[in-house]
Backbone as CSV, one residue per row, in Angstrom:
resi,resn,N_x,N_y,N_z,CA_x,CA_y,CA_z,C_x,C_y,C_z
1,MET,14.097,11.503,-13.142,13.448,12.794,-13.252,12.081,12.747,-12.557
2,VAL,11.723,13.787,-11.853,10.488,13.871,-11.084,9.435,14.623,-11.880
3,SER,8.171,14.099,-11.883,7.144,14.778,-12.661,6.034,15.392,-11.814
4,ASN,5.575,14.722,-10.736,4.467,15.263,-9.952,4.358,14.562,-8.612
5,THR,3.263,14.835,-7.893,3.000,14.134,-6.637,1.651,13.441,-6.723
6,SER,1.438,12.489,-5.813,0.223,11.688,-5.889,-0.173,11.173,-4.511
7,THR,-1.456,10.829,-4.384,-1.965,10.118,-3.213,-2.141,8.663,-3.625
8,VAL,-1.656,7.741,-2.801,-1.765,6.321,-3.102,-2.227,5.556,-1.863
9,THR,-2.827,4.399,-2.106,-3.138,3.452,-1.051,-2.178,2.284,-1.214
10,VAL,-1.517,1.897,-0.125,-0.540,0.819,-0.148,-1.109,-0.377,0.608
11,LEU,-1.114,-1.536,-0.032,-1.496,-2.793,0.618,-0.210,-3.536,0.958
12,TYR,-0.125,-4.030,2.210,1.125,-4.673,2.632,0.872,-5.654,3.769
13,TYR,1.848,-6.524,3.982,1.900,-7.363,5.167,2.917,-6.761,6.117
14,ASP,2.576,-6.731,7.401,3.531,-6.346,8.434,4.373,-7.587,8.709
15,GLN,5.692,-7.478,8.630,6.551,-8.650,8.781,6.430,-9.298,10.155
16,SER,6.010,-8.563,11.175,5.892,-9.151,12.508,4.564,-9.895,12.697
17,ASP,3.578,-9.649,11.811,2.284,-10.329,11.892,1.714,-10.450,10.490
18,MET,2.040,-11.542,9.818,1.638,-11.707,8.421,0.315,-12.448,8.280
19,THR,-0.572,-12.285,9.269,-1.854,-12.978,9.212,-2.941,-12.170,8.522
20,SER,-2.735,-10.871,8.343,-3.749,-10.067,7.667,-3.088,-8.961,6.850
21,ILE,-3.798,-8.559,5.814,-3.315,-7.492,4.941,-3.612,-6.149,5.598
22,CYS,-2.639,-5.269,5.582,-2.784,-3.920,6.125,-2.834,-2.925,4.972
23,SER,-3.302,-1.714,5.254,-3.311,-0.678,4.221,-3.035,0.685,4.843
24,ASP,-2.412,1.539,4.065,-2.145,2.929,4.445,-2.443,3.816,3.248
25,VAL,-2.940,5.025,3.526,-3.081,6.041,2.492,-1.951,7.043,2.712
26,LEU,-1.161,7.265,1.670,-0.042,8.199,1.739,-0.292,9.337,0.757
27,ASN,-0.126,10.557,1.231,-0.409,11.745,0.421,0.873,12.437,-0.014
28,ASP,0.781,13.152,-1.116,1.854,14.010,-1.619,3.172,13.281,-1.827
29,LEU,3.103,12.056,-2.344,4.324,11.317,-2.652,4.833,11.716,-4.027
30,THR,6.126,11.795,-4.146,6.745,12.109,-5.428,6.573,10.930,-6.376
31,VAL,6.209,11.223,-7.628,6.056,10.211,-8.664,7.047,10.533,-9.777
32,LYS,7.886,9.546,-10.120,8.838,9.729,-11.214,8.113,9.642,-12.556
33,THR,8.769,10.054,-13.606,8.154,10.048,-14.935,7.812,8.638,-15.407
34,ASP,8.439,7.595,-14.825,8.101,6.212,-15.186,6.974,5.671,-14.311
35,ASN,6.258,6.566,-13.592,5.112,6.248,-12.720,5.466,5.518,-11.432
36,ARG,6.739,5.453,-11.075,7.133,4.842,-9.804,6.980,5.855,-8.681
37,VAL,6.314,5.421,-7.594,6.108,6.274,-6.429,7.345,6.178,-5.539
38,ILE,7.775,7.312,-5.009,8.919,7.342,-4.107,8.397,7.419,-2.677
39,PHE,8.637,6.342,-1.892,8.208,6.290,-0.500,9.245,6.959,0.395
40,PRO,8.814,7.513,1.533,9.786,8.006,2.513,10.741,6.859,2.885
41,SER,11.987,7.188,3.183,13.013,6.159,3.368,12.669,5.131,4.436
42,SER,11.994,5.509,5.489,11.692,4.549,6.558,10.364,3.818,6.349
43,TYR,9.572,4.186,5.343,8.241,3.603,5.189,8.287,2.097,4.916
44,ARG,9.224,1.638,4.130,9.290,0.224,3.752,9.737,-0.697,4.893
45,ASP,10.287,-0.129,5.974,10.785,-0.934,7.085,9.684,-1.834,7.626
46,ASP,9.991,-3.120,7.774,9.088,-4.118,8.365,7.811,-4.337,7.571
47,LYS,7.818,-4.041,6.261,6.630,-4.250,5.429,6.987,-5.078,4.201
48,ILE,6.037,-5.884,3.775,6.112,-6.540,2.472,4.993,-5.924,1.649
49,ILE,5.357,-5.050,0.735,4.366,-4.317,-0.053,3.806,-5.226,-1.137
50,ILE,2.478,-5.317,-1.171,1.770,-6.168,-2.128,1.336,-5.364,-3.347
51,ALA,0.781,-4.173,-3.109,0.258,-3.372,-4.208,0.259,-1.896,-3.831
52,VAL,0.385,-1.064,-4.860,0.260,0.388,-4.706,-0.860,0.815,-5.646
53,LEU,-1.921,1.386,-5.069,-3.111,1.766,-5.826,-3.217,3.282,-5.904
54,ASP,-3.648,3.801,-7.031,-3.854,5.244,-7.174,-5.026,5.701,-6.322
55,GLY,-4.839,6.800,-5.617,-5.921,7.418,-4.867,-6.187,6.767,-3.524
56,VAL,-7.316,7.172,-2.938,-7.738,6.655,-1.638,-8.660,5.469,-1.881
57,CYS,-8.271,4.297,-1.387,-9.077,3.088,-1.529,-9.327,2.512,-0.146
58,GLN,-10.505,1.974,0.059,-10.833,1.325,1.320,-10.975,-0.161,1.054
59,VAL,-10.244,-0.978,1.812,-10.327,-2.426,1.671,-11.569,-2.895,2.428
60,ARG,-12.533,-3.453,1.709,-13.760,-3.934,2.347,-13.552,-5.298,2.984
61,ASN,-12.935,-6.204,2.261,-12.657,-7.546,2.753,-11.332,-7.999,2.163
62,SER,-10.636,-8.822,2.908,-9.441,-9.457,2.370,-9.440,-10.911,2.808
63,LEU,-8.528,-11.676,2.296,-8.459,-13.101,2.566,-8.496,-13.364,4.064
64,GLY,-9.447,-14.175,4.497,-9.558,-14.529,5.913,-10.524,-13.680,6.702
65,ASP,-11.021,-12.590,6.123,-11.947,-11.709,6.841,-13.355,-12.294,6.960
66,ARG,-13.747,-13.078,5.969,-15.107,-13.622,5.953,-15.058,-15.139,6.077
67,PRO,-16.037,-15.728,6.762,-16.065,-17.190,6.878,-16.348,-17.826,5.514
68,ILE,-15.809,-19.007,5.331,-16.030,-19.749,4.076,-17.213,-20.690,4.299
69,PHE,-18.212,-20.556,3.461,-19.403,-21.405,3.523,-19.327,-22.445,2.412
70,SER,-19.678,-23.659,2.753,-19.653,-24.698,1.718,-21.051,-25.121,1.321
């Protein structure tokens, strides 16, 4: 059963280049009553989805973006 729509930020790895985390903001996605977001059928192609966040989020840094100081 469908309850509403939502904007989400998706964090994922692109299967062709898994060296950095990518992100997309998707608007007006259908959300089922169990809070699962329904992605367009082709969206998951070539992606390994790590997280789905509510709303618009900007990734400031991710693993490997900043040098490690000892």
